[in-house]
C-alpha positions as CSV (number, residue, x, y, z in Angstrom):
1,M,-32.0,-15.8,-3.8
2,T,-29.3,-15.7,-6.4
3,A,-25.6,-15.4,-5.6
4,P,-23.9,-12.1,-6.4
5,P,-22.0,-12.1,-9.7
6,A,-18.4,-13.1,-9.5
7,A,-15.9,-10.2,-9.7
8,T,-14.2,-9.7,-13.1
9,V,-10.6,-8.7,-13.4
10,V,-9.6,-6.4,-16.2
11,P,-7.1,-8.2,-18.4
12,P,-3.5,-7.0,-18.3
13,A,-3.3,-5.8,-21.9
14,I,-6.4,-3.5,-21.3
15,A,-5.3,-2.5,-17.8
16,N,-1.8,-1.6,-18.9
17,T,-3.0,0.6,-21.7
18,G,-5.7,2.3,-19.7
19,L,-3.6,2.9,-16.6
20,A,-0.6,4.1,-18.6
21,D,-2.9,6.6,-20.4
22,F,-4.3,7.7,-17.0
23,V,-0.8,8.1,-15.5
24,R,0.2,10.4,-18.4
25,Q,-3.0,12.4,-18.3
26,T,-2.5,13.1,-14.6
27,G,1.1,14.4,-15.2
28,R,2.8,11.4,-13.6
29,T,5.7,9.6,-15.1
30,D,4.8,6.2,-13.6
31,L,2.2,4.3,-11.6
32,R,3.4,4.4,-8.0
33,I,1.7,2.7,-5.0
34,C,2.4,3.5,-1.4
35,L,1.5,1.9,1.9
36,Y,0.4,3.5,5.2
37,V,0.1,1.2,8.2
38,D,-1.9,2.7,11.1
39,P,0.2,2.5,14.3
40,A,-2.9,1.4,16.1
41,T,-2.7,-2.0,14.4
42,G,0.6,-2.8,16.1
43,S,1.8,-4.2,12.7
44,D,5.4,-3.8,11.5
45,Q,5.6,-1.4,8.5
46,V,8.6,-3.1,7.0
47,Q,6.8,-6.5,7.0
48,M,3.6,-5.1,5.6
49,L,5.6,-3.3,2.8
50,A,7.3,-6.6,2.0
51,L,3.8,-8.2,1.7
52,L,2.7,-5.4,-0.7
53,S,5.8,-5.7,-2.7
54,S,5.3,-9.4,-3.1
55,T,1.7,-8.8,-4.4
56,V,3.0,-6.2,-6.8
57,D,5.6,-8.7,-8.1
58,T,2.8,-11.3,-8.5
59,L,0.7,-8.9,-10.5
60,R,3.7,-8.0,-12.7
61,S,4.3,-11.7,-13.3
62,K,0.6,-12.0,-14.4
63,G,1.3,-9.3,-17.0
64,Y,0.4,-6.0,-15.2
65,S,3.6,-4.4,-16.4
66,V,2.3,-0.9,-15.9
67,I,3.1,-1.2,-12.2
68,S,6.8,-0.7,-12.7
69,A,7.9,1.1,-9.5
70,P,8.2,-0.8,-6.2
71,P,5.7,0.2,-3.5
72,A,7.0,2.7,-0.9
73,E,5.9,4.1,2.5
74,C,3.5,7.0,2.4
75,S,1.9,9.4,4.9
76,Q,-1.5,9.0,6.3
77,P,-4.3,9.1,3.7
78,T,-6.5,12.2,3.6
79,L,-9.8,10.4,4.3
80,F,-8.2,8.6,7.2
81,L,-8.0,12.0,9.0
82,Q,-11.6,12.8,8.6
83,T,-13.9,12.2,11.6
84,N,-17.1,11.7,9.5
85,T,-16.4,10.3,6.1
86,V,-19.1,7.7,5.9
87,H,-21.3,8.3,2.9
88,P,-24.9,9.1,4.0
89,K,-26.5,7.4,0.9
90,N,-24.8,4.1,1.9
91,S,-25.2,4.1,5.6
92,G,-26.9,7.3,6.8
93,Q,-24.1,8.0,9.3
94,G,-22.8,11.4,8.4
95,P,-21.3,13.7,5.8
96,V,-18.7,12.8,3.3
97,G,-15.3,14.3,4.1
98,P,-14.0,16.8,1.5
99,V,-11.6,15.5,-1.0
100,P,-8.7,17.9,-1.8
101,R,-8.8,19.6,-5.2
102,V,-5.3,19.8,-6.6
103,T,-3.6,20.9,-9.8
104,T,-0.6,18.7,-9.4
105,P,-1.3,15.2,-8.1
106,D,0.5,13.3,-5.4
107,A,3.3,11.1,-6.8
108,F,1.4,8.0,-5.7
109,L,-1.6,7.0,-7.8
110,L,-2.8,4.6,-5.1
111,H,-2.5,4.8,-1.3
112,V,-3.0,1.5,0.5
113,A,-4.0,2.0,4.1
114,V,-3.9,-0.8,6.6
115,T,-5.9,-0.1,9.8
116,T,-8.0,-1.6,12.5
117,S,-11.5,-3.1,12.0
118,G,-12.8,-0.3,14.3
119,Q,-11.3,2.4,12.2
120,L,-12.8,0.8,9.0
121,T,-16.2,0.8,10.7
122,R,-15.8,4.4,11.7
123,I,-14.8,5.5,8.2
124,F,-16.9,3.3,6.0
125,G,-19.8,2.2,8.3
126,G,-19.8,-1.4,7.3
127,L,-19.4,-0.9,3.6
128,S,-17.6,-3.8,1.9
129,T,-15.9,-1.5,-0.7
130,R,-13.4,0.5,1.2
131,R,-12.1,2.8,-1.5
132,G,-11.8,6.5,-1.4
133,A,-10.7,9.5,-3.5
134,E,-7.5,11.1,-2.1
135,E,-7.4,13.9,-4.6
136,I,-9.5,15.3,-7.5
137,T,-8.7,17.8,-10.2
138,C,-11.3,19.9,-12.0
139,T,-11.6,21.5,-15.4
140,G,-14.5,23.9,-15.1
141,D,-17.3,22.0,-13.5
142,N,-15.9,18.6,-14.6
143,C,-14.0,17.1,-11.7
144,G,-12.4,13.7,-11.4
145,E,-10.5,11.5,-9.1
146,I,-6.8,11.4,-9.8
147,T,-5.4,9.8,-6.6
148,S,-7.1,6.9,-4.8
149,A,-6.9,5.0,-1.5
150,I,-7.9,1.5,-0.6
151,Y,-8.4,0.6,3.0
152,S,-7.8,-2.9,4.5
153,S,-7.9,-4.6,7.9
154,V,-4.7,-6.3,9.0
155,T,-6.3,-9.7,8.6
156,D,-7.4,-9.1,5.0
157,F,-4.0,-7.6,4.1
158,Q,-2.2,-10.6,5.5
159,D,-4.2,-12.9,3.2
160,T,-2.4,-13.2,-0.1
161,G,-5.5,-13.6,-2.3
162,R,-7.4,-10.8,-0.5
163,R,-4.4,-8.5,-0.7
164,E,-4.3,-9.0,-4.5
165,Q,-8.0,-8.3,-4.8
166,L,-7.6,-5.1,-2.7
167,L,-4.8,-3.9,-4.9
168,L,-6.8,-4.6,-8.1
169,M,-9.8,-2.9,-6.6
170,G,-7.8,0.1,-5.6
171,L,-6.5,0.4,-9.2
172,G,-10.0,0.1,-10.6
173,L,-9.2,-3.3,-12.2
174,L,-11.6,-5.5,-10.3
175,Q,-15.2,-5.1,-11.4
176,S,-18.2,-6.8,-9.7
């Protein structure tokens, strides 16, 4: 049995250009990230936001200058509210929750949600990639994601390396 291929990180120069173009195409002025901490975790929102800010600063120091605005608090992500959002092709556990179709996107390109392991299992049914579309926009029959969410357990979020991976994955900059 062979080991899975290592994840590849999109280099800053390519990421900055691609994300800056995407930000403009979606009508945003800058790439903004927000954090939602599920009260069920018992975690302190201010401390978790400081951890996320630290990771954003680290990414900036590595050249990801497109992330210019500091992270902020955000409301509960849309998928988090669904009772059955597990994709049937991946787990066979139910219908996908509807993603809101919008004409004007949320100010935040990426919602980072920290929740309990039980909630992650309920939403994603054991999938290791815990990313979801928060909003889509459509032109005719052509629809695309314009706002994303990445979900994390408290344990993963508190790990510096894993938090950086989660942020890169949420922004579409980590390819496996």
